Structures are given as C-alpha cells and as structure tokens.
N, C-alpha and C positions, 0 to 999 in steps of 0.2 A: 754386746750388751747395749751400747749406745744406739746402734742401728735399730734394735728392737724397740727401745724406748721412743726413738724418733718416729718409727712407723706407727706405734700406738698413739702418740700425740697427734700425728697427722690425721689418722682415722677418726680420732675423737673430735678434732676440729671440724672435719667434714660433717660429722653427724650433728654437732652443735649448730653449724651454719644452716643445715637443712631444717632442723627443728625450729629455728628462729625465722625462717623465710616466710611462712604463712601460718597464722594461728589456727586456721581451719584444719590444716594438714598435720599439726603437731602429733596428734594421737597415732598417726600412721607410722611413726618412727620409734616408738617406745622400746622395741626389742630388736632394732635393725642394726647390723654392722655392714659397712660397705667395704668389701674385700674382693678385689678382682680375681684372686685365685678361686674363691668359692663360686663366683659367677661363671667362670669358664668351665667348672665341673658340672653345672646343671645340665640335665638331660634335655635334648631337643624335643623329645616327646612331651615333656611336662611344660616346656615354655619358660621364658625368662620372668615374665611379670605375673607370678602366681601369688595369690594372697596379698600380704603386706610387704612383699619383697621390694627392695630398692637395688637398682643395678648401676654400676659405674659405666658411663658411656665414653669415658676418656675426655681429654681437654677440660678437665675440671667441671664436668657436667654429670648429673645423675638423673635417673628416671624412675618413676613409680606409677602405679595405677591408682586412679581415684574414681569413686562411684559418681556417675552423673545424676545425682539426686537433686531434689528441688533446691536445696541450699546452695550447692555449687553452681547450678544453672542460674539461680537468681543473682549470685555474687558475680558471676562472669558476665551477665547481661547479654546484649546483642539481640538482633532481630530473629535469627534463625534458631530453631529448637532441634537439638540433636536427639535422634530417636534411639541411639545406642545406649548401652548400660554403663560404659566407662570412658573416661579420658585417660590419656597417658600424659603425666606431668613431666616436662623436660625442664630441669632445674639447674642453673649454673651455681657453682659454689664459690663464694668470695673468700678464698683462702686467707687473704691478707686483711680482711675486715670482718672478723668473727663478731657476731652480734648485729650485723647489718640486716635489715628486714625489707629493703626495697628491691631485692632481687626479682627480676622479671621471670616468672614461670610461664612457659608456653604449654598450653593445654591442647593436646592433639587428639582428635576423635579416634577412639580405638576401633578401627574397622579391619583389624588384621588377623583375627582368629588366634592361631598359635604362633607366637613370635619366638623365633629361634635365635636371632642375633640382632643386636642393635649397637650402633656406635656413632660417634660424631667424627666425620671425616675432616681432613686438613682444610678442605674447601669450605667447611662450615655446614655442609649438608648432613642430614640425619639419614644414615643407612639402616634399612630394616629388611631382614630376611624372615619370611613368614609363610604360613600355609593357611588358606581359608578354612573356616570351620567345616569339618566333615571331609576334608581333602588332605592328602599327604603330598600334594604337588607343591614344591617350594617355589616362591616368587621373591623378587627383589625390587625395592623401590628406594630412590634417593630423594629426600625432601629438603629443600633449601630453608632451613630454620636458622635464621641469623639472630644470635643472642646479643641484645644491646650492650650488656656488660663486657662482651668480648669483641665488639666492633669498634676498635680504637679510632679508626679513621672515618667513621660514619658521621653523618650530620642528621640531627633530630630537630626538625623545624618546629615541633610542638613541645620541645623540652621545657619543663617547668609545669606543664599541664598534665602530662601523662607519664612523667618519669617514674619508673618502678612499677607501673601498672602491669599486671599479668595479661598475657594474650590468650584469647580463645580462638583457635584456628577454626574457621567456618567449615562445617561438615557439608558433604554433598558436592564439593568442588572437584573438578578433574585434577589429577596429578597426585592425589593422596595414595593411590594404589598402583600396582604394577600394570603396565600395558596402557596406561592413560597418558595423554599429552602432558608435557611438563608445564611448569608455571611461567617461564620467561615469555613475556609478550612485549612487543614494541608498542608504546603508547603514542609517542609523537617523535618526529624528526624535523630538523631545520637545517638548511644549507645556507652558507654565506661566504663571501669573499673577504679576505683580510691580508694585506701586504702582498697582493698578487697571488695568493694561494687560496685554494678551496677547502672549506671545512664543513663537516657535518656533525650536528649535535643529536644524540639519540637518547631518549628517555625510556627505559625498559622497566616493567614490573617484573621482579625476580623472585618473589616469595608467594606463599599461599596468602589469601586474604584472611584477615583476622579482626577480632574486636578487642577493644581496650577498655571496656567499661566506661565509655565516653558518652555523655549526654548530648554532645555536639555532633559527633560523627559516628555513624554506625559501623563503618568498615575502614580498615587501614591495610597497608601493605608496605613492603620494602622495594626500593627502586635503585637502579644504576643509571647515572648520568655519564655518558661517554662522549668524548670528542675524538673524531677521526680526521686525519689529514686526507689530501687528495689521492693518496695511494690506498686508502682504506685502512691504514694502520691506526690503532687506538693510541692516542698520545696522552689521554687523560681519562680516568674512570673514578667516579666517586659514588658512594652509597648513601642513600637517604632512607632512614628508618622511621616508622610510625607516621607515614605520610597518608593523609586522608584520600581514599580512592575517589571520593566525590569530586575532588579538585585535580585529579591526575592529568587532565588535559589542559588545564588553565595555565598558560605560560606566555611570556612575551620576550622577544629578542630585541634588546635595546643596547646601544653603545653608551652606557651611562658614564663611563670614565673618559670617553673621547679618544681612546688610543687606537681606534680602528677595528678592534676585535669585539665581537658581539658579547655583551653581558646578558644576564637572564633575570627576569622577575617572575616569581612564582606566587600566585594568590592561593592561600590555603584555607580561607574562611571569608564568608560574606553574610551579613544579616541586614535585611531591609525592614525597617520599622521605625518606631519613635526614636530609638537610639541606634541608628544604622552604624554598622562598623564593618571593616574588612581587614584582613591581615595580608600584607605583601612582604615577601622576602626578596632582597636584591642580592644577586650573586655576581661578583666582579671577577673577571678573569685576571689571574696573575701570570704574566708571561714567563717569569723566572721559574716558578714551581709547576707551571702548566696545570693549575687547578683553579676552580672557582671558589672564591672566598666569600663567606656571608658578611655583608656590610649593610646593616640596616640603619636608616636615619635615627638619631637619638630622639627620645621623647623629651619635649620641653615642658616642664611643670612649674614654670615661674609663677604663673598667676591664675592657675585653674585647678579645680578640685580633682584630686587623683581618683576619687570614687566615681567620677563621671567621665574619666578619660577614655576616649575611643578614637580609633583611626578609621577613616572611611574615604572611599572614592579617590584614591591616589591616582594622579595623572602625570604624564611626562610630556613636557613641551620641548620639542626638538630644536626649535629656533633659539630658545633661551637656555637650553640644557638644564632645565630645572624640574624637580619632582615636587608636585604640589598636592595638598590634600587637607582634609579636616583632621585636626589632632585632638578634638574634644570640645567640651564646653567648659566655660568658667563656672565659678561657684554660683553665678546668677542665671545659669542656663543659656547663655549666649555663646554662639559658635566661635571657635578659634581656628584659624587656618595658618599653615606654614608652608614654606617651600625651601628646597635644598638643592645645592649643586655638589657634584662629586669632585673634590679638589684634594690633591696630594694624598690620595689613599683613603679618604674618608668623606662622609657627607657633612657639609657645612650649611648652616642655616643662612639664607640670603634674603628671606622675606617673611613677613608675618602680617596677618590681618586680625585685629582684635577689637572688641567693643570699647567705645568711649562712654564715660559716665559723668553725670552731673552730681557731684558729691553734696551739693546744697539742696537737691530736690530728691526726696525719698518716696518710695511707693507705699502701698498699704501695709506691707510686711516689714517696712523699714529698710528695704533694699534701695540702693542708688538707682536712678533712672538712666537707662541707656539712651544716649542722644545721637548715636551713630557709630560708625566704624572708621578706623584709620589703618593705613597700610604703612608698614615699617620696612625699609629696605636696608640691607647690611652689606658691607664688604666681605670678601672671603675671610678676612681676619676677625669678623664679628663686630666691626665698628658700624654704628648707625650713620648712614650717609644720606638718607632721604626719608621724609614722612609726608604722606598724602591722606587727605580725607576721602573716603569712599562711601558709596551708598550701601545700605543694608541689602543683602541679597546679591552681592557681586558674584558669589559663587554660582548664581543661576544665569549670569549674563554670558551669552555665547561668545561675545567679543573679548571677554576678559581671560587673562592667563590663569585666573583662579577658578574658572568655570568648569563644572562637571559636564557641561553640554557642548564644550568647544571641540575643535578638531584635535585636541590633545590625545595622546595614546592613553586609553583607559586601562589601568592596571588592576582591573577586577572583571568579573565575568559579564561584561557588556556584550551583547550580541550572542550570548550563550544561554541555554536553557537546561534545566534539570530534567533528565529523561531516564526512564527505566531501561537498563541495559543488562544483557546477559553476559556474564564473564565466567567461562569454564564451568557452566552448569548451574551457577547461582545468579540471582538477580540483584543488582545494585542500582542505586540512583546516583547519577553523576552529571556534571555539566558537560554538554557537548555543543559544538557550533551549530547555530541555526542554519537551515538550508536557504 
C-alpha cells in the first residue's frame, strides 16, 4: 500500500513540475499521466509523440510535442525560421524543487516523421529511433543535448543573464538526423611547455547550436575544454554551457598565476560605442585538482555609479604581471581604471587611476570640476604605497602601462573581425583572426 501511495505521489509531483515549467505549455498537460509502463506499450506504428502525449525519457526528463505556431516562434526568438510544424520539447523535471519555473526546456525541431523510441542516455545524449514520413525504414540518431540543470560540473560564463532560459535548437544544421556528421568540432588548440612537459589545450564544440532568446547573442553552444599531456592522454576535461558561438575562437593563453602552467582568458562580449565594454573571464589552472578555475577580478564600486559600470579593454602586462582595464565611469562621467595582480589564489588590486575634483568650483549643473587624474598604487595587502598625478588620456599613451595601444596583450578581439561563417549547414557570424 505504501509503495502504491509513493508511486502516486511521485507521478503527481512530476506532473505538477511540468505544469509549472512554462505558462505557455500548461494547457498541454491537463489530462496527462507520465507512466513508463504505458509508454512502453504504445505501438511503433502510431509513434510516441501523438496528440498531447507526454513521454518519460528517463534521467528525470520528459518530452512532448508543441506546435511551431507564431507565438512559440516569437517567444523562442532567434534568426532562423523553422519551416516544420512542430517542436519536440525536452523538459527536465526538478523533483526536489516542486514549483520551480526556471527549468530550461530544449526545443528540438521535429524532423523525424514517425518516432518509435526516445530516451536520454547515460552520456547525456538524446537517442531517437524513427522512420521518415512515408517510409518504414528505421533510423537511429544520437543528439548531444546537455541539460543545464543536470550538468553539475559545467561552467556557465553567462550565468545570471541567461539562467533558466529555454533553448531553441537551430533547424537545418547537420547532425540532427541519421547519416549526418556529428556535432563535435575542434574550434582551437594551443600547445605549451610547463615543467619540462608538453601539453595541449583543446576547445571543442560538442552540442547543436541553439538560441537562448538573447538580444546580445543570436547563437550559443556547449563546449569541452580538454588538457592533454605529451602522451595524448586527457588529464582534464571541463564543459562550458551557454557559450556564445560568436566568441568561440577568442582566447588567450597567459600565465596569470606565475606558476609556469598556462592559464586562459576568454572574451565572451565586446561592444564598441559611447559606453564601450567587454567581458573577460580568467581561468586559472589548479595543479592539485587538474582543472581550470574561474577567477575574475572583483568589481570595485567605491566611488562610481553602479548604473554606469562597465569593463572594457582589459590588457595584460607581462613585465609587471598586471591586468589593467577600464572599470567604468564615476557619477560625473569620468573614466576609472584599475589594475590587478594574481596573488595567493586571487586577484588583488595593485593600482587605480581616478579623477581629481575641485570641490570649491562647480559646473553649470552643480557638479564638481575635474582638474586632472591621479594614480594610486597599492601593496598586495591593499595598503596605499604611492600616489602620482597623471595626465588625462593616459590610457591612450602607448608608453603607459595603462594604455590600450601599448604592447600589452589585449584580452579582447583586437586583430580579429566578425565574419559570416558556415557551420554544419547554417550560417553564423563570429570573430575570426584577420589574415
């Protein structure tokens, strides 16, 4: 009796979770029970996803078919327009968080005709056995659909901006059907020497390309970052999800920590305009865990308006081992610069350039008048050790450590250009190195 009650409660929880996942899809579950025994009894000739049926794919994931009408296409956004009539919604079920509505649904273009079997493999791939419309020849395909809620060891560099957003897998790309080349592609590789050993870092795109309803980036994908030793053995592998395809080639190998093993900087955004900005993530190698750990410099908001905070044009000075860049503007629209050194496992501020004001002289709007800039230098413990007057525009002086135009390593797409590129049958725009 207890077992029967438990099963009933579990099924009820699953249904409630699905119902709460997306308001648009609620009406599709009004009369649905998710029971694996009933699923297995369905006829291959009829197909699994008939009408409003919902099927259990295993691994706490369900699937259902949804019409590709104007509302769903508008809600999912993206540049490409799917010409088919339906999507297959792949929906993880948060068993332990009933009522949560930020579950990421993956909308897969339904190009499969009669689907006879679907399941989530231990590898995370979606297995589909199907027969094209008008054919009784069975085909099989494995699609690497990685669900963010189930990727415990993955790293989302855009977390906070796209958390919980559903994915629309782009139609027309190779790999969605049987007989087509798979999705894994090597994007870049880097080789280096450390401690008398040779290493290779490989960055692979491992998923279909998808959209996330983002106004900043049109296309995303999931990637594996692998480190191989000189025998070719993989000593480290990490997954990045929701990574913008436009910036997949933008990377920099730099020994930020000074331990002799190359660290990595990834730029995932750049905007050039009145309020120029860029996003750079620094990944520091941990020799004990043999993984790259995300270690970003902290934002300093002591004396500038948060609403105007931007980071832009970060550079690395190898001689001084400092990371420099614009960290925003203060409340009076004057630029603020900072620089950091990586010490004892974290970035520490060791320098700052900020405006000086004459509090006794006010402008037309009552604002204090900027009379110049000064440079503040700090010890690794954060103590002020030196202060210097500097000229405005020091960030434009090629001889200055603060300059965007110096020989410093530029951690943004300098020397790269956005080009139209074909990837697996679809066209994307991304940064590539200039010839």
